[in-house]
N, C-alpha and C positions, 0 to 999 in steps of 0.2 A: 830794273828794280820796281818801277811804277807798275809794269804789267804784272809782276809777281804779287804786288800788294792787292791789285784788283781781283786777280784770280783767287787769292785766298779769301777775300771778303765775299766774293760771289759764291764761292764754295760753301762758306759758312753761313750765308744769309738765312737759309732754311732752318738753321739751328735756333734762331731767335724765337721760334714758336714754342720752345721747350717750356714746361711749367716753371714758374718762379720758385725759388727756395728762400727760406728765411735767412736774413743776413746774420753774420756772426761777428760783426765789428764790435769793438769795445769803446763805448762812449767816454770812458774815463782815460783814454790814451792821451799822452802829452801832445802838445801842439808841434810835434815834429814827426817826420816820416821815418818809421823804423821797419826793418826787415821782420816779417812775420812768418815767412815760409822759405827757408833756405833752399829747399829742393826745387822750388818753382821760381825763386828769386823775385817774388812779389813783395813789394814794400807797401805797408798800409799805415795810415796815420792822419795827422792833421797839419795843415799849414795855416798860419795866421796872416791875414792880409792887412792892408793899410787901414781898413775900417775897424780893426781890432777884433774881428770875428773870424773864428776858425772855419776851414773847409775840410771836409773829409776827402782824402785822395788815395788812390791805389796806383802804383807805378811799377813797371818792369823796365830796367835799363836796356838800351839798344846795344847790339854788338857793334864793333868798330865799323864805321862807314854806313851804318844803317840809320834811317830817319825815325823820328817820333810820330806816332799816330795818337791823336787826342780825340776822345769820344765825348760828345755832348749828349747827355742822356735823355731818354724819354721821360715824360712827366712823372709817372709812377713806376718806373722801370728799375728793378733791382740789379745792381751791378753784377751780381753773381750770374745773371743770365748771359752775360758776355763771355763766360768762361770758355766754352768750346771754341769760339772764334779767336779768343785771346791765345789759346794754346797753339793754334795754327800760326798766328802772327809771331808769337814768341819763338816758336821753333825756327821760323825764318829769320829771326834776329832783330825784328823791329822793336823799337821802344814803344811802350804803351802807357798812356795816362788816362785813367778814369777818375771821375770825381762826382760828388753830389753837389750840385750848385746850391746857392743860397736858398733856403726855404725847403730843401728837399732832404728827406730821410735823415741820415746820421748828421749831416751838416745842420739841419734844423734842430735836432736833439741837442747838439753841442751848443748852438746859439741860445737855446732856452736855458741850458746850464749856465751860460756865461752872463746873460742879461735878463733872464726870466721872460720878459716880453720883447720880442724882436722889434727893432725900430721901424722896419718896413711895414709892420702892421698899421702904423700911422701914416708913414710917408709914401707907401706904395713902392713899386719897382718899375724900371724901364728896361727895354732890351739892351740899351747901352750899358746898363749896370752889369749885365751878364757878360758882355764883351770885355769890359774892364776887369771883371772878376777873373776871367780866364787868362787875360794878360798878366794879372797879378800872380796867379798860381804858377804860370810859366816862369815868371821872374823869381819867385820864391824857391822854385825847384832848380833854378839855374839852367833852364832850357833856353838857349839863346838862338839856336838854329831855327830855320823855318820848319813848320810842322804840317802834317796832313790832318785836317779836322773832319771827323765823321759825325754828322748830325742825324740822329734817329728821331723821327716823329717830332715831338715837341722841341727836341734839341735842335731842329732846323733853324729856329729863330735865333738861337745862340750862335750857331755856326755861321749863319748869314751875317749877323750883326758884327761878329768878331772879324770876319773876312773883310767887311766894309770898313771897319774902324782901324784895323791893324793889318792891312794887306802885306806889309813888309815882313810879317811874322808867318805868313801862310804860303805853303807850297801848293797844296791842293785842298779842295773841299769835296767831300762826298756826302750827298744827301740820300739817306736811306728811308724810303717810305715817308717823305717829309710832310710835316704840317705846312700847308700853303695858306689857308685861312682858317679861322676857328671852326671846328667841326660842327658846332651847332648850327652854323649857317647853311648846312646841307639838309637840315631837317625843317619841315613846315613850321613847327612851333618855334624853332630857333629863328627862322626868317621873320616870323611875325613879331617876336620879341625885338629883333634887331631893328625892324621898321619902327616900332613904337619908341625904342630908345633913341633912334635917330631923330624922331619927331620931338621928343622931349629936349634933346640937345639943341635943336634948331629953335624951338619956341621958348624954352626956359633957360637955356645956357648950361654951362659945364657943371655948375654946382648941383642943380637939380638932376642932371644926367647921372652924375656920380651917385647921388642919393638913390635914384631909381635903380641903377645898376646893382648897387649893394643890396637893396631890398629883394630884387628879383633873383639874382644869382646866389646871394648869400643863403636865401631860403632854399633854393634848388640844391645847392651843395650840402647843406645841413641834412637834407633828407637822403640824398644819393650816397653820401660818403660814410654815413653812420656805421654801416657794416663792412666797410672796405679799408679801414685803418689797419695797416700791417701790425702784426702782433708785437714786433720788436720796438715799435714806437707808440704802442697803445697807451703808454704812460703820459704821452703828450697829445692825446687824441684831439683835444680842443684846439691846440696850436697847429696841429697837422691840418685840420680842416680850414682854419683861418689862412694858413699859408697857401693851401691849394687855391683858395679864392684869389689871392694876390698873384699867384703864378699864372692862373688862367687869365686874369685881368691884363697881364703884361702883353698877351698876344691878341687882345681884343681887336686891335687895328692892324695887326700884322698881315702882310700879303707878300709871299715869296715871289709872286709874279712880277713885282716891281723891281727886283734886284737884278743888276746887270753884271756886277763884279768886274767892271772894265779895268780896274787897277791890278787885277791878278795876272799871272803869267798865262800864256797861251795853253789851251786845252787842259785847263786846271780845275774845271768845275764838272762834277759827274753826278748822275742821278741813278739810283737803284730803286726800282719801283716794284710793287706787288699788284698782280692782277686781281687780288682779293679785296682791294680797296673799294670804298664806296665809289660807284662809277664816276660821279662828278668830281670827286676828289682826285681820282686817277687822271681825268681830263685836265684838271688844274695843275697837277704835277707835271704833266707833259707840256702844258703851256708855259710853266715856269722855266723849263729847260729851253724851250723854243725862244723865249724872250731874252735869254742871255745874250750878251755881246758875242758875236760870231767867233771872235778870237778866243774866248774863254770856254766855249763849249767843248766838253770832253766826251766821255762815253755815256 
């Protein structure tokens, strides 16, 4: 069964380069998951977590005896782009769970509907928040068995944090072209900014560090994201850009190379990499795999 899972994922990996399409989700849906496509048995809707905030989810139930596969999404990755891979997995009987994490796409739009100004705009977010979020979603959906978590790009930090915090809920982890460290650290300008911010933190402390970080990256995103807000969330463009700032801030100190996953089962952590990566990013991805506990190294 595990070999079939990886064969399907490898076969479908190239499909992820297909152009994104506009989402058709309805932000006015009730906070329950309802079937929206009987022929494909995909259920779409919202689940409300303990924080009182809804999360957008899409699920396909598994056939008897088949496991669940949970996808932790890329930062600006539309769920519809998973469609071709999902079709392969669904045909093989696997259960599938996709969701927009807090601050992302339809989940962000829903939160703005609920509270106008998301609380995390003031308090910030941590990787552990995303691990707890996924645990909460699984609980609300009644998924009690161990799951395979597939983390794409930015979603690697969620998959890693979840596997570390909730090893009893994880069968396998698959990292697809994973984020290892923030991408700007591979760029000369980013390295220069990183050095200066580190100096500010050392000399002036956390308060001034956060102020400098906000000024530098807030301004950077304001300019870069202006023309990249997806049309279906253009009505919350301001909140979308602010959310991106906080989501990027979450992984500021993330480093996948430090994770061992020693509490997981043997041969349970797998990496799927692209040779089209930034060369140093590819090297770091390989290093992340090599740094794993020898028992947990998979494919």
